[in-house]
Each structure stands twice: as C-alpha cells, then as structure tokens.
SEKOL-708100 format. One record per residue (C-alpha): residue in one letter; x, y, z. Coordinates in nm, 2 decimals. Layout:
SEKOL-708100
(node 'A' (X Y Z))
...
This chain:
SEKOL-708100
(node 'M' (-0.79 -1.43 -0.97))
(node 'L' (-0.57 -1.72 -1.07))
(node 'V' (-0.35 -1.67 -1.37))
(node 'V' (-0.41 -1.98 -1.58))
(node 'R' (-0.18 -1.88 -1.86))
(node 'G' (-0.02 -1.57 -1.99))
(node 'L' (0.17 -1.28 -1.84))
(node 'I' (0.02 -0.99 -1.64))
(node 'R' (0.20 -0.67 -1.55))
(node 'V' (0.09 -0.50 -1.23))
(node 'Y' (0.20 -0.14 -1.21))
(node 'M' (0.15 0.20 -1.04))
(node 'T' (0.12 0.54 -1.21))
(node 'S' (0.24 0.87 -1.07))
(node 'P' (0.03 1.18 -1.09))
(node 'E' (0.26 1.29 -1.38))
(node 'G' (0.18 0.97 -1.57))
(node 'R' (0.51 0.79 -1.51))
(node 'Q' (0.47 0.41 -1.45))
(node 'V' (0.66 0.16 -1.25))
(node 'T' (0.61 -0.22 -1.26))
(node 'V' (0.56 -0.37 -0.91))
(node 'R' (0.50 -0.73 -1.03))
(node 'Y' (0.47 -0.97 -1.31))
(node 'A' (0.22 -1.25 -1.26))
(node 'R' (0.25 -1.57 -1.46))
(node 'A' (0.06 -1.90 -1.48))
(node 'A' (-0.03 -2.03 -1.13))
(node 'D' (0.02 -1.69 -0.97))
(node 'V' (-0.27 -1.54 -0.78))
(node 'L' (-0.38 -1.17 -0.81))
(node 'G' (-0.58 -0.98 -0.55))
(node 'V' (-0.53 -1.17 -0.23))
(node 'A' (-0.43 -0.86 -0.04))
(node 'V' (-0.76 -0.69 -0.15))
(node 'L' (-0.95 -0.95 0.06))
(node 'V' (-0.80 -0.81 0.37))
(node 'G' (-0.70 -0.45 0.29))
(node 'G' (-0.94 -0.34 0.02))
(node 'P' (-0.85 -0.20 -0.33))
(node 'A' (-0.50 -0.10 -0.41))
(node 'N' (-0.39 0.18 -0.63))
(node 'V' (-0.25 -0.04 -0.90))
(node 'S' (-0.34 -0.12 -1.26))
(node 'V' (-0.29 -0.44 -1.46))
(node 'Q' (-0.19 -0.50 -1.82))
(node 'A' (-0.19 -0.83 -2.01))
(node 'L' (0.15 -0.85 -2.18))
(node 'A' (0.07 -1.18 -2.35))
(node 'E' (-0.25 -1.35 -2.44))
(node 'S' (-0.38 -1.45 -2.09))
(node 'S' (-0.65 -1.65 -1.93))
(node 'L' (-0.76 -1.58 -1.57))
(node 'F' (-0.99 -1.78 -1.33))
(node 'R' (-1.19 -1.55 -1.11))
(node 'I' (-1.25 -1.67 -0.76))
(node 'S' (-1.54 -1.53 -0.57))
(node 'S' (-1.40 -1.30 -0.30))
(node 'R' (-1.70 -1.37 -0.08))
(node 'A' (-1.66 -1.75 -0.11))
(node 'L' (-1.28 -1.73 -0.05))
(node 'T' (-1.32 -1.50 0.25))
(node 'G' (-1.59 -1.73 0.40))
(node 'A' (-1.37 -2.04 0.34))
(node 'A' (-1.08 -1.87 0.51))
(node 'R' (-1.29 -1.79 0.82))
(node 'R' (-1.42 -2.15 0.84))
(node 'D' (-1.10 -2.34 0.76))
(node 'A' (-0.76 -2.26 0.91))
(node 'R' (-0.59 -2.44 0.62))
(node 'V' (-0.75 -2.19 0.37))
(node 'A' (-0.65 -1.90 0.59))
(node 'W' (-0.30 -2.03 0.62))
(node 'A' (-0.27 -2.07 0.24))
(node 'L' (-0.38 -1.71 0.20))
(node 'A' (-0.13 -1.60 0.46))
(node 'E' (0.15 -1.79 0.27))
(node 'E' (0.04 -1.62 -0.05))
(node 'L' (0.05 -1.28 0.12))
(node 'N' (0.40 -1.36 0.26))
(node 'R' (0.52 -1.44 -0.09))
(node 'R' (0.38 -1.12 -0.22))
(node 'L' (0.54 -0.92 0.06))
(node 'Y' (0.89 -1.06 -0.01))
(node 'E' (0.85 -1.01 -0.39))
(node 'T' (0.74 -0.66 -0.33))
(node 'L' (1.03 -0.59 -0.10))
(node 'Q' (1.27 -0.72 -0.36))
(node 'Q' (1.11 -0.52 -0.64))
(node 'T' (1.11 -0.21 -0.42))
(node 'A' (1.48 -0.26 -0.36))
(node 'V' (1.55 -0.30 -0.73))
(node 'N' (1.34 0.01 -0.82))
(node 'T' (1.50 0.22 -0.54))
(node 'F' (1.86 0.12 -0.53))
(node 'G' (1.92 -0.01 -0.88))
(node 'S' (2.05 0.21 -1.16))
(node 'V' (1.84 0.24 -1.48))
(node 'R' (2.08 -0.01 -1.64))
(node 'Q' (2.03 -0.26 -1.36))
(node 'R' (1.65 -0.22 -1.36))
(node 'V' (1.64 -0.27 -1.74))
(node 'A' (1.85 -0.58 -1.71))
(node 'V' (1.62 -0.72 -1.44))
(node 'H' (1.30 -0.65 -1.63))
(node 'L' (1.44 -0.79 -1.96))
(node 'L' (1.54 -1.11 -1.78))
(node 'D' (1.20 -1.13 -1.61))
(node 'L' (1.00 -1.07 -1.93))
(node 'A' (1.21 -1.30 -2.14))
(node 'S' (1.20 -1.58 -1.90))
(node 'A' (0.82 -1.55 -1.89))
(node 'Q' (0.78 -1.55 -2.27))
(node 'L' (1.00 -1.83 -2.38))
(node 'H' (1.05 -1.82 -2.75))
(node 'P' (1.07 -2.11 -2.99))
(node 'R' (1.41 -2.27 -3.02))
(node 'G' (1.49 -2.17 -2.66))
(node 'R' (1.58 -1.81 -2.74))
(node 'M' (1.51 -1.55 -2.47))
(node 'V' (1.31 -1.27 -2.62))
(node 'A' (1.14 -0.99 -2.42))
(node 'R' (0.85 -0.86 -2.63))
(node 'V' (0.85 -0.51 -2.52))
(node 'S' (0.89 -0.16 -2.68))
(node 'Q' (1.13 0.10 -2.55))
(node 'Q' (0.84 0.30 -2.40))
(node 'E' (0.69 -0.01 -2.23))
(node 'L' (1.03 -0.09 -2.08))
(node 'A' (1.08 0.27 -1.97))
(node 'D' (0.73 0.25 -1.80))
(node 'A' (0.82 -0.07 -1.64))
(node 'V' (1.14 0.06 -1.48))
(node 'G' (1.01 0.40 -1.39))
(node 'S' (1.23 0.59 -1.64))
(node 'V' (1.19 0.77 -1.97))
(node 'R' (1.22 0.62 -2.32))
(node 'E' (1.53 0.82 -2.41))
(node 'V' (1.73 0.69 -2.11))
(node 'V' (1.62 0.33 -2.18))
(node 'A' (1.71 0.37 -2.54))
(node 'R' (2.07 0.46 -2.44))
(node 'V' (2.09 0.17 -2.20))
(node 'L' (1.97 -0.07 -2.48))
(node 'R' (2.22 0.08 -2.72))
(node 'D' (2.50 0.02 -2.47))
(node 'L' (2.39 -0.34 -2.42))
(node 'R' (2.36 -0.39 -2.79))
(node 'V' (2.71 -0.25 -2.85))
(node 'A' (2.84 -0.48 -2.58))
(node 'G' (2.69 -0.78 -2.77))
(node 'I' (2.45 -0.86 -2.48))
(node 'V' (2.12 -0.80 -2.66))
(node 'A' (1.98 -0.74 -3.01))
(node 'T' (1.68 -0.51 -3.05))
(node 'S' (1.39 -0.45 -3.28))
(node 'S' (1.10 -0.20 -3.25))
(node 'D' (0.89 -0.44 -3.03))
(node 'S' (1.14 -0.68 -2.87))
(node 'V' (1.48 -0.74 -2.72))
(node 'L' (1.66 -1.07 -2.80))
(node 'I' (1.90 -1.16 -2.52))
(node 'L' (2.22 -1.29 -2.68))
(node 'D' (2.42 -1.34 -2.36))
(node 'V' (2.20 -1.43 -2.06))
(node 'A' (2.49 -1.46 -1.82))
(node 'R' (2.63 -1.12 -1.90))
(node 'L' (2.29 -0.96 -1.88))
(node 'H' (2.24 -1.12 -1.54))
(node 'S' (2.57 -0.98 -1.43))
(node 'E' (2.44 -0.63 -1.53))
(node 'S' (2.13 -0.68 -1.31))
(node 'W' (2.11 -0.59 -0.94))
(node 'D' (2.04 -0.87 -0.69))
(node 'P' (1.89 -0.74 -0.37))
(node 'A' (1.95 -1.08 -0.21))
(node 'G' (2.32 -0.99 -0.22))
(node 'L' (2.27 -0.72 0.05))
C-alpha cells in the first residue's frame, strides 16, 4: 500500500499485551513490500491521523518485478530503506532509555503532524506513548513531568506541545552517533 496522506503506526505486541512501535509511515511511504517476498509479518497497524491509502495489487507488483528489472530494483531500494530504518528503530528501542525513546517518538510524531502556526504538537495520550516506546504509562508520565518541569514540553490529556525542539532533540538518542 502507498500512504497517500496521514500517519500510520506499525507496531508489534508481546504475549503480555505490551506494544512497541517499529515504524511510522507517512505520505509517500510504502507499506507491505517485505510481504511480497517473505510473507505476512507479525505486526499491526494503527492510523494515528485521518489517512488515505492506495492499495497496489501484490500479484501485479510481483509480476511487474519479475518482468522488469527496474521495478525489481525499486522494490530492492525500498526494502533497503526499511532495513536501515528498522535497524535504527531497533537500536533506539534497545539501547535508548525510556526518556530518550519518548523524546524520539515525540519528535517523530510532532514532525508528522505539523500544527497550524508551525507549532510542533504530538497528538498522543500517555498510554499511546507508553505503547509506542515499549514502556508503561506510569513511567512515561514521570518522563513527561520531568520534561514539562524543564520547560521542554507542555502536556494535555491527548497531546504534547513541544516548546523547545532543540532541547528535546538533545534528550533523544541518535544511533547514527555510534
């Protein structure tokens, strides 16, 4: 599927019901290319904003890739992008503290949902944020409180306004810096 507009969260769920976000897909991103080669993956998707998707026939796309090396190469490039993004997200989820993971997800969500007047707002509840970073709501609430006290964010029941983007970015963990 091609994301025409909106924001899609791709996540995994543990047997205990905990969730962790593995990817956010935005306009012009493609979902499901790996399924063409490897079959279904154990992931779920959630629309975080009103979204529109264009479904591409897997049979037609697979046939085109087998007939035309340019199509096959484009799919290989897409798989490579997904691999590198997955590696980066795995590093953040594995090595980053909850505070760093929260910062990364807030920046990611806010940049995808640009608010009128250029404000960066992540429309997300504490529970949704906890699910996204693979933690529990109480821990995420403490992190948000600390960020709020530091003047980095302002919170409401369903959103987080980023007051100081540079400082929030400095709180995040950048696996490219390894």
